[in-house]
mmCIF file of the N, C-alpha and C atoms, coordinates in Angstrom:
data_MODEL
# 
_entry.id   MODEL 
# 
loop_
_atom_site.group_PDB 
_atom_site.id 
_atom_site.type_symbol 
_atom_site.label_atom_id 
_atom_site.label_alt_id 
_atom_site.label_comp_id 
_atom_site.label_asym_id 
_atom_site.label_entity_id 
_atom_site.label_seq_id 
_atom_site.pdbx_PDB_ins_code 
_atom_site.Cartn_x 
_atom_site.Cartn_y 
_atom_site.Cartn_z 
_atom_site.occupancy 
_atom_site.B_iso_or_equiv 
_atom_site.pdbx_formal_charge 
_atom_site.auth_seq_id 
_atom_site.auth_comp_id 
_atom_site.auth_asym_id 
_atom_site.auth_atom_id 
_atom_site.pdbx_PDB_model_num 
ATOM 1   N N  . MET A 1 1  ? 0.767  6.367  -4.246  1.00 0.00 ? 1  MET A N  1 
ATOM 2   C CA . MET A 1 1  ? 0.537  6.431  -5.675  1.00 0.00 ? 1  MET A CA 1 
ATOM 3   C C  . MET A 1 1  ? 1.853  6.224  -6.431  1.00 0.00 ? 1  MET A C  1 
ATOM 4   N N  . ALA A 1 2  ? 2.894  6.932  -6.018  1.00 0.00 ? 2  ALA A N  1 
ATOM 5   C CA . ALA A 1 2  ? 4.173  6.812  -6.715  1.00 0.00 ? 2  ALA A CA 1 
ATOM 6   C C  . ALA A 1 2  ? 4.764  5.418  -6.551  1.00 0.00 ? 2  ALA A C  1 
ATOM 7   N N  . THR A 1 3  ? 4.572  4.809  -5.393  1.00 0.00 ? 3  THR A N  1 
ATOM 8   C CA . THR A 1 3  ? 5.075  3.452  -5.181  1.00 0.00 ? 3  THR A CA 1 
ATOM 9   C C  . THR A 1 3  ? 4.354  2.464  -6.084  1.00 0.00 ? 3  THR A C  1 
ATOM 10  N N  . ALA A 1 4  ? 3.048  2.612  -6.206  1.00 0.00 ? 4  ALA A N  1 
ATOM 11  C CA . ALA A 1 4  ? 2.275  1.712  -7.066  1.00 0.00 ? 4  ALA A CA 1 
ATOM 12  C C  . ALA A 1 4  ? 2.716  1.842  -8.519  1.00 0.00 ? 4  ALA A C  1 
ATOM 13  N N  . ILE A 1 5  ? 2.982  3.052  -8.979  1.00 0.00 ? 5  ILE A N  1 
ATOM 14  C CA . ILE A 1 5  ? 3.455  3.256  -10.355 1.00 0.00 ? 5  ILE A CA 1 
ATOM 15  C C  . ILE A 1 5  ? 4.790  2.563  -10.562 1.00 0.00 ? 5  ILE A C  1 
ATOM 16  N N  . ARG A 1 6  ? 5.688  2.738  -9.595  1.00 0.00 ? 6  ARG A N  1 
ATOM 17  C CA . ARG A 1 6  ? 7.002  2.102  -9.719  1.00 0.00 ? 6  ARG A CA 1 
ATOM 18  C C  . ARG A 1 6  ? 6.875  0.588  -9.735  1.00 0.00 ? 6  ARG A C  1 
ATOM 19  N N  . GLU A 1 7  ? 6.110  0.018  -8.816  1.00 0.00 ? 7  GLU A N  1 
ATOM 20  C CA . GLU A 1 7  ? 6.028  -1.432 -8.695  1.00 0.00 ? 7  GLU A CA 1 
ATOM 21  C C  . GLU A 1 7  ? 5.236  -2.084 -9.829  1.00 0.00 ? 7  GLU A C  1 
ATOM 22  N N  . LYS A 1 8  ? 4.087  -1.540 -10.133 1.00 0.00 ? 8  LYS A N  1 
ATOM 23  C CA . LYS A 1 8  ? 3.163  -2.224 -11.042 1.00 0.00 ? 8  LYS A CA 1 
ATOM 24  C C  . LYS A 1 8  ? 3.357  -1.879 -12.513 1.00 0.00 ? 8  LYS A C  1 
ATOM 25  N N  . ILE A 1 9  ? 4.018  -0.766 -12.796 1.00 0.00 ? 9  ILE A N  1 
ATOM 26  C CA . ILE A 1 9  ? 4.208  -0.375 -14.194 1.00 0.00 ? 9  ILE A CA 1 
ATOM 27  C C  . ILE A 1 9  ? 5.683  -0.380 -14.583 1.00 0.00 ? 9  ILE A C  1 
ATOM 28  N N  . MET A 1 10 ? 6.497  0.384  -13.841 1.00 0.00 ? 10 MET A N  1 
ATOM 29  C CA . MET A 1 10 ? 7.902  0.500  -14.222 1.00 0.00 ? 10 MET A CA 1 
ATOM 30  C C  . MET A 1 10 ? 8.672  -0.792 -13.958 1.00 0.00 ? 10 MET A C  1 
ATOM 31  N N  . ASP A 1 11 ? 8.596  -1.311 -12.725 1.00 0.00 ? 11 ASP A N  1 
ATOM 32  C CA . ASP A 1 11 ? 9.341  -2.522 -12.386 1.00 0.00 ? 11 ASP A CA 1 
ATOM 33  C C  . ASP A 1 11 ? 8.844  -3.729 -13.181 1.00 0.00 ? 11 ASP A C  1 
ATOM 34  N N  . ALA A 1 12 ? 7.560  -3.763 -13.443 1.00 0.00 ? 12 ALA A N  1 
ATOM 35  C CA . ALA A 1 12 ? 6.987  -4.884 -14.185 1.00 0.00 ? 12 ALA A CA 1 
ATOM 36  C C  . ALA A 1 12 ? 7.305  -4.803 -15.673 1.00 0.00 ? 12 ALA A C  1 
ATOM 37  N N  . GLY A 1 13 ? 7.808  -3.674 -16.132 1.00 0.00 ? 13 GLY A N  1 
ATOM 38  C CA . GLY A 1 13 ? 8.148  -3.510 -17.536 1.00 0.00 ? 13 GLY A CA 1 
ATOM 39  C C  . GLY A 1 13 ? 6.933  -3.428 -18.431 1.00 0.00 ? 13 GLY A C  1 
ATOM 40  N N  . VAL A 1 14 ? 5.815  -2.992 -17.865 1.00 0.00 ? 14 VAL A N  1 
ATOM 41  C CA . VAL A 1 14 ? 4.567  -2.912 -18.630 1.00 0.00 ? 14 VAL A CA 1 
ATOM 42  C C  . VAL A 1 14 ? 4.638  -1.824 -19.693 1.00 0.00 ? 14 VAL A C  1 
ATOM 43  N N  . ALA A 1 15 ? 5.162  -0.646 -19.315 1.00 0.00 ? 15 ALA A N  1 
ATOM 44  C CA . ALA A 1 15 ? 5.207  0.481  -20.255 1.00 0.00 ? 15 ALA A CA 1 
ATOM 45  C C  . ALA A 1 15 ? 6.162  1.539  -19.746 1.00 0.00 ? 15 ALA A C  1 
ATOM 46  N N  . PRO A 1 16 ? 6.716  2.337  -20.661 1.00 0.00 ? 16 PRO A N  1 
ATOM 47  C CA . PRO A 1 16 ? 7.484  3.497  -20.221 1.00 0.00 ? 16 PRO A CA 1 
ATOM 48  C C  . PRO A 1 16 ? 6.536  4.473  -19.538 1.00 0.00 ? 16 PRO A C  1 
ATOM 49  N N  . VAL A 1 17 ? 7.060  5.262  -18.626 1.00 0.00 ? 17 VAL A N  1 
ATOM 50  C CA . VAL A 1 17 ? 6.229  6.198  -17.868 1.00 0.00 ? 17 VAL A CA 1 
ATOM 51  C C  . VAL A 1 17 ? 6.808  7.597  -17.990 1.00 0.00 ? 17 VAL A C  1 
ATOM 52  N N  . ALA A 1 18 ? 5.941  8.559  -18.245 1.00 0.00 ? 18 ALA A N  1 
ATOM 53  C CA . ALA A 1 18 ? 6.328  9.974  -18.238 1.00 0.00 ? 18 ALA A CA 1 
ATOM 54  C C  . ALA A 1 18 ? 5.456  10.685 -17.219 1.00 0.00 ? 18 ALA A C  1 
ATOM 55  N N  . PHE A 1 19 ? 6.087  11.398 -16.309 1.00 0.00 ? 19 PHE A N  1 
ATOM 56  C CA . PHE A 1 19 ? 5.352  12.160 -15.308 1.00 0.00 ? 19 PHE A CA 1 
ATOM 57  C C  . PHE A 1 19 ? 5.238  13.588 -15.787 1.00 0.00 ? 19 PHE A C  1 
ATOM 58  N N  . VAL A 1 20 ? 4.012  14.078 -15.869 1.00 0.00 ? 20 VAL A N  1 
ATOM 59  C CA . VAL A 1 20 ? 3.764  15.446 -16.299 1.00 0.00 ? 20 VAL A CA 1 
ATOM 60  C C  . VAL A 1 20 ? 2.952  16.118 -15.207 1.00 0.00 ? 20 VAL A C  1 
ATOM 61  N N  . GLY A 1 21 ? 3.437  17.246 -14.746 1.00 0.00 ? 21 GLY A N  1 
ATOM 62  C CA . GLY A 1 21 ? 2.709  17.947 -13.688 1.00 0.00 ? 21 GLY A CA 1 
ATOM 63  C C  . GLY A 1 21 ? 3.445  19.197 -13.276 1.00 0.00 ? 21 GLY A C  1 
ATOM 64  N N  . SER A 1 22 ? 2.949  19.807 -12.245 1.00 0.00 ? 22 SER A N  1 
ATOM 65  C CA . SER A 1 22 ? 3.564  21.026 -11.738 1.00 0.00 ? 22 SER A CA 1 
ATOM 66  C C  . SER A 1 22 ? 4.764  20.667 -10.857 1.00 0.00 ? 22 SER A C  1 
ATOM 67  N N  . GLU A 1 23 ? 5.472  21.669 -10.435 1.00 0.00 ? 23 GLU A N  1 
ATOM 68  C CA . GLU A 1 23 ? 6.615  21.452 -9.553  1.00 0.00 ? 23 GLU A CA 1 
ATOM 69  C C  . GLU A 1 23 ? 6.167  20.858 -8.220  1.00 0.00 ? 23 GLU A C  1 
ATOM 70  N N  . ASP A 1 24 ? 4.912  21.067 -7.860  1.00 0.00 ? 24 ASP A N  1 
ATOM 71  C CA . ASP A 1 24 ? 4.388  20.523 -6.608  1.00 0.00 ? 24 ASP A CA 1 
ATOM 72  C C  . ASP A 1 24 ? 4.361  19.000 -6.622  1.00 0.00 ? 24 ASP A C  1 
ATOM 73  N N  . ALA A 1 25 ? 4.342  18.386 -7.796  1.00 0.00 ? 25 ALA A N  1 
ATOM 74  C CA . ALA A 1 25 ? 4.327  16.923 -7.888  1.00 0.00 ? 25 ALA A CA 1 
ATOM 75  C C  . ALA A 1 25 ? 5.599  16.322 -7.310  1.00 0.00 ? 25 ALA A C  1 
ATOM 76  N N  . GLY A 1 26 ? 6.638  17.108 -7.231  1.00 0.00 ? 26 GLY A N  1 
ATOM 77  C CA . GLY A 1 26 ? 7.894  16.617 -6.678  1.00 0.00 ? 26 GLY A CA 1 
ATOM 78  C C  . GLY A 1 26 ? 7.752  16.123 -5.252  1.00 0.00 ? 26 GLY A C  1 
ATOM 79  N N  . SER A 1 27 ? 6.847  16.716 -4.483  1.00 0.00 ? 27 SER A N  1 
ATOM 80  C CA . SER A 1 27 ? 6.660  16.276 -3.095  1.00 0.00 ? 27 SER A CA 1 
ATOM 81  C C  . SER A 1 27 ? 6.059  14.881 -3.039  1.00 0.00 ? 27 SER A C  1 
ATOM 82  N N  . VAL A 1 28 ? 5.209  14.531 -4.002  1.00 0.00 ? 28 VAL A N  1 
ATOM 83  C CA . VAL A 1 28 ? 4.633  13.181 -4.062  1.00 0.00 ? 28 VAL A CA 1 
ATOM 84  C C  . VAL A 1 28 ? 5.710  12.189 -4.477  1.00 0.00 ? 28 VAL A C  1 
ATOM 85  N N  . LEU A 1 29 ? 6.448  12.523 -5.518  1.00 0.00 ? 29 LEU A N  1 
ATOM 86  C CA . LEU A 1 29 ? 7.476  11.612 -6.026  1.00 0.00 ? 29 LEU A CA 1 
ATOM 87  C C  . LEU A 1 29 ? 8.628  11.448 -5.047  1.00 0.00 ? 29 LEU A C  1 
ATOM 88  N N  . ALA A 1 30 ? 8.923  12.483 -4.268  1.00 0.00 ? 30 ALA A N  1 
ATOM 89  C CA . ALA A 1 30 ? 10.036 12.421 -3.319  1.00 0.00 ? 30 ALA A CA 1 
ATOM 90  C C  . ALA A 1 30 ? 9.788  11.405 -2.214  1.00 0.00 ? 30 ALA A C  1 
ATOM 91  N N  . GLN A 1 31 ? 8.564  10.972 -2.031  1.00 0.00 ? 31 GLN A N  1 
ATOM 92  C CA . GLN A 1 31 ? 8.245  9.980  -1.007  1.00 0.00 ? 31 GLN A CA 1 
ATOM 93  C C  . GLN A 1 31 ? 8.741  8.589  -1.395  1.00 0.00 ? 31 GLN A C  1 
ATOM 94  N N  . VAL A 1 32 ? 9.158  8.426  -2.653  1.00 0.00 ? 32 VAL A N  1 
ATOM 95  C CA . VAL A 1 32 ? 9.656  7.129  -3.122  1.00 0.00 ? 32 VAL A CA 1 
ATOM 96  C C  . VAL A 1 32 ? 11.049 7.347  -3.737  1.00 0.00 ? 32 VAL A C  1 
ATOM 97  N N  . PRO A 1 33 ? 12.089 7.311  -2.886  1.00 0.00 ? 33 PRO A N  1 
ATOM 98  C CA . PRO A 1 33 ? 13.447 7.572  -3.385  1.00 0.00 ? 33 PRO A CA 1 
ATOM 99  C C  . PRO A 1 33 ? 13.862 6.645  -4.525  1.00 0.00 ? 33 PRO A C  1 
ATOM 100 N N  . GLU A 1 34 ? 13.396 5.386  -4.501  1.00 0.00 ? 34 GLU A N  1 
ATOM 101 C CA . GLU A 1 34 ? 13.746 4.448  -5.566  1.00 0.00 ? 34 GLU A CA 1 
ATOM 102 C C  . GLU A 1 34 ? 13.216 4.914  -6.916  1.00 0.00 ? 34 GLU A C  1 
ATOM 103 N N  . LEU A 1 35 ? 12.104 5.608  -6.895  1.00 0.00 ? 35 LEU A N  1 
ATOM 104 C CA . LEU A 1 35 ? 11.527 6.157  -8.127  1.00 0.00 ? 35 LEU A CA 1 
ATOM 105 C C  . LEU A 1 35 ? 12.307 7.395  -8.575  1.00 0.00 ? 35 LEU A C  1 
ATOM 106 N N  . MET A 1 36 ? 12.610 8.268  -7.640  1.00 0.00 ? 36 MET A N  1 
ATOM 107 C CA . MET A 1 36 ? 13.333 9.501  -7.973  1.00 0.00 ? 36 MET A CA 1 
ATOM 108 C C  . MET A 1 36 ? 14.682 9.199  -8.622  1.00 0.00 ? 36 MET A C  1 
ATOM 109 N N  . GLU A 1 37 ? 15.343 8.135  -8.185  1.00 0.00 ? 37 GLU A N  1 
ATOM 110 C CA . GLU A 1 37 ? 16.643 7.769  -8.744  1.00 0.00 ? 37 GLU A CA 1 
ATOM 111 C C  . GLU A 1 37 ? 16.541 7.364  -10.209 1.00 0.00 ? 37 GLU A C  1 
ATOM 112 N N  . ARG A 1 38 ? 15.374 6.941  -10.649 1.00 0.00 ? 38 ARG A N  1 
ATOM 113 C CA . ARG A 1 38 ? 15.199 6.451  -12.024 1.00 0.00 ? 38 ARG A CA 1 
ATOM 114 C C  . ARG A 1 38 ? 14.686 7.509  -12.980 1.00 0.00 ? 38 ARG A C  1 
ATOM 115 N N  . LEU A 1 39 ? 14.359 8.680  -12.478 1.00 0.00 ? 39 LEU A N  1 
ATOM 116 C CA . LEU A 1 39 ? 13.826 9.718  -13.345 1.00 0.00 ? 39 LEU A CA 1 
ATOM 117 C C  . LEU A 1 39 ? 14.947 10.445 -14.066 1.00 0.00 ? 39 LEU A C  1 
ATOM 118 N N  . ASP A 1 40 ? 14.729 10.729 -15.337 1.00 0.00 ? 40 ASP A N  1 
ATOM 119 C CA . ASP A 1 40 ? 15.696 11.491 -16.127 1.00 0.00 ? 40 ASP A CA 1 
ATOM 120 C C  . ASP A 1 40 ? 15.433 12.977 -15.927 1.00 0.00 ? 40 ASP A C  1 
ATOM 121 N N  . ASP A 1 41 ? 16.222 13.791 -16.588 1.00 0.00 ? 41 ASP A N  1 
ATOM 122 C CA . ASP A 1 41 ? 16.057 15.234 -16.506 1.00 0.00 ? 41 ASP A CA 1 
ATOM 123 C C  . ASP A 1 41 ? 14.729 15.673 -17.099 1.00 0.00 ? 41 ASP A C  1 
ATOM 124 N N  . ASP A 1 42 ? 14.410 16.932 -16.822 1.00 0.00 ? 42 ASP A N  1 
ATOM 125 C CA . ASP A 1 42 ? 13.204 17.528 -17.383 1.00 0.00 ? 42 ASP A CA 1 
ATOM 126 C C  . ASP A 1 42 ? 13.308 17.601 -18.900 1.00 0.00 ? 42 ASP A C  1 
ATOM 127 N N  . ILE A 1 43 ? 12.156 17.630 -19.552 1.00 0.00 ? 43 ILE A N  1 
ATOM 128 C CA . ILE A 1 43 ? 12.134 17.804 -21.000 1.00 0.00 ? 43 ILE A CA 1 
ATOM 129 C C  . ILE A 1 43 ? 11.310 19.037 -21.336 1.00 0.00 ? 43 ILE A C  1 
ATOM 130 N N  . ASP A 1 44 ? 11.542 19.589 -22.480 1.00 0.00 ? 44 ASP A N  1 
ATOM 131 C CA . ASP A 1 44 ? 10.829 20.782 -22.941 1.00 0.00 ? 44 ASP A CA 1 
ATOM 132 C C  . ASP A 1 44 ? 9.563  20.350 -23.685 1.00 0.00 ? 44 ASP A C  1 
ATOM 133 N N  . LEU A 1 45 ? 8.428  20.758 -23.181 1.00 0.00 ? 45 LEU A N  1 
ATOM 134 C CA . LEU A 1 45 ? 7.160  20.431 -23.827 1.00 0.00 ? 45 LEU A CA 1 
ATOM 135 C C  . LEU A 1 45 ? 6.495  21.674 -24.405 1.00 0.00 ? 45 LEU A C  1 
ATOM 136 N N  . SER A 1 46 ? 7.325  22.606 -24.872 1.00 0.00 ? 46 SER A N  1 
ATOM 137 C CA . SER A 1 46 ? 6.758  23.816 -25.471 1.00 0.00 ? 46 SER A CA 1 
ATOM 138 C C  . SER A 1 46 ? 6.073  23.453 -26.791 1.00 0.00 ? 46 SER A C  1 
ATOM 139 N N  . PRO A 1 47 ? 5.128  24.272 -27.227 1.00 0.00 ? 47 PRO A N  1 
ATOM 140 C CA . PRO A 1 47 ? 4.417  23.973 -28.484 1.00 0.00 ? 47 PRO A CA 1 
ATOM 141 C C  . PRO A 1 47 ? 5.379  23.890 -29.670 1.00 0.00 ? 47 PRO A C  1 
ATOM 142 N N  . LEU A 1 48 ? 5.075  22.996 -30.615 1.00 0.00 ? 48 LEU A N  1 
ATOM 143 C CA . LEU A 1 48 ? 5.873  22.891 -31.839 1.00 0.00 ? 48 LEU A CA 1 
ATOM 144 C C  . LEU A 1 48 ? 5.555  24.072 -32.748 1.00 0.00 ? 48 LEU A C  1 
ATOM 145 N N  . ARG A 1 49 ? 6.555  24.530 -33.478 1.00 0.00 ? 49 ARG A N  1 
ATOM 146 C CA . ARG A 1 49 ? 6.382  25.654 -34.410 1.00 0.00 ? 49 ARG A CA 1 
ATOM 147 C C  . ARG A 1 49 ? 6.707  25.181 -35.816 1.00 0.00 ? 49 ARG A C  1 
ATOM 148 N N  . TRP A 1 50 ? 5.771  25.320 -36.707 1.00 0.00 ? 50 TRP A N  1 
ATOM 149 C CA . TRP A 1 50 ? 5.931  24.849 -38.071 1.00 0.00 ? 50 TRP A CA 1 
ATOM 150 C C  . TRP A 1 50 ? 7.073  25.569 -38.792 1.00 0.00 ? 50 TRP A C  1 
ATOM 151 N N  . ASP A 1 51 ? 7.363  26.798 -38.406 1.00 0.00 ? 51 ASP A N  1 
ATOM 152 C CA . ASP A 1 51 ? 8.399  27.569 -39.101 1.00 0.00 ? 51 ASP A CA 1 
ATOM 153 C C  . ASP A 1 51 ? 9.815  27.225 -38.628 1.00 0.00 ? 51 ASP A C  1 
ATOM 154 N N  . THR A 1 52 ? 9.952  26.299 -37.715 1.00 0.00 ? 52 THR A N  1 
ATOM 155 C CA . THR A 1 52 ? 11.275 25.877 -37.226 1.00 0.00 ? 52 THR A CA 1 
ATOM 156 C C  . THR A 1 52 ? 11.614 24.521 -37.843 1.00 0.00 ? 52 THR A C  1 
ATOM 157 N N  . ARG A 1 53 ? 12.802 24.424 -38.455 1.00 0.00 ? 53 ARG A N  1 
ATOM 158 C CA . ARG A 1 53 ? 13.194 23.214 -39.187 1.00 0.00 ? 53 ARG A CA 1 
ATOM 159 C C  . ARG A 1 53 ? 13.105 21.951 -38.308 1.00 0.00 ? 53 ARG A C  1 
ATOM 160 N N  . GLY A 1 54 ? 13.636 22.009 -37.099 1.00 0.00 ? 54 GLY A N  1 
ATOM 161 C CA . GLY A 1 54 ? 13.612 20.840 -36.221 1.00 0.00 ? 54 GLY A CA 1 
ATOM 162 C C  . GLY A 1 54 ? 12.194 20.422 -35.862 1.00 0.00 ? 54 GLY A C  1 
ATOM 163 N N  . ASP A 1 55 ? 11.331 21.408 -35.629 1.00 0.00 ? 55 ASP A N  1 
ATOM 164 C CA . ASP A 1 55 ? 9.940  21.085 -35.295 1.00 0.00 ? 55 ASP A CA 1 
ATOM 165 C C  . ASP A 1 55 ? 9.210  20.496 -36.499 1.00 0.00 ? 55 ASP A C  1 
ATOM 166 N N  . ARG A 1 56 ? 9.515  20.997 -37.707 1.00 0.00 ? 56 ARG A N  1 
ATOM 167 C CA . ARG A 1 56 ? 8.888  20.440 -38.924 1.00 0.00 ? 56 ARG A CA 1 
ATOM 168 C C  . ARG A 1 56 ? 9.229  18.960 -39.059 1.00 0.00 ? 56 ARG A C  1 
ATOM 169 N N  . ALA A 1 57 ? 10.469 18.597 -38.713 1.00 0.00 ? 57 ALA A N  1 
ATOM 170 C CA . ALA A 1 57 ? 10.881 17.200 -38.822 1.00 0.00 ? 57 ALA A CA 1 
ATOM 171 C C  . ALA A 1 57 ? 10.084 16.321 -37.859 1.00 0.00 ? 57 ALA A C  1 
ATOM 172 N N  . LEU A 1 58 ? 9.719  16.863 -36.715 1.00 0.00 ? 58 LEU A N  1 
ATOM 173 C CA . LEU A 1 58 ? 8.934  16.104 -35.747 1.00 0.00 ? 58 LEU A CA 1 
ATOM 174 C C  . LEU A 1 58 ? 7.510  15.890 -36.227 1.00 0.00 ? 58 LEU A C  1 
ATOM 175 N N  . PHE A 1 59 ? 6.986  16.873 -36.981 1.00 0.00 ? 59 PHE A N  1 
ATOM 176 C CA . PHE A 1 59 ? 5.624  16.731 -37.514 1.00 0.00 ? 59 PHE A CA 1 
ATOM 177 C C  . PHE A 1 59 ? 5.606  15.564 -38.458 1.00 0.00 ? 59 PHE A C  1 
# 
């Protein structure tokens, strides 16, 4: 699965890809070292809060 994503979507330049899942997904992605090398750091997907200035700007 991870190889197909790398070859058919990422390498082909079809679309940016974001992987969202549990920490267990790392075992699937680790099977394709070429993919792991291209992944950026984790991002924070916590809920946006209207009372926070930075979050209001994102809305």
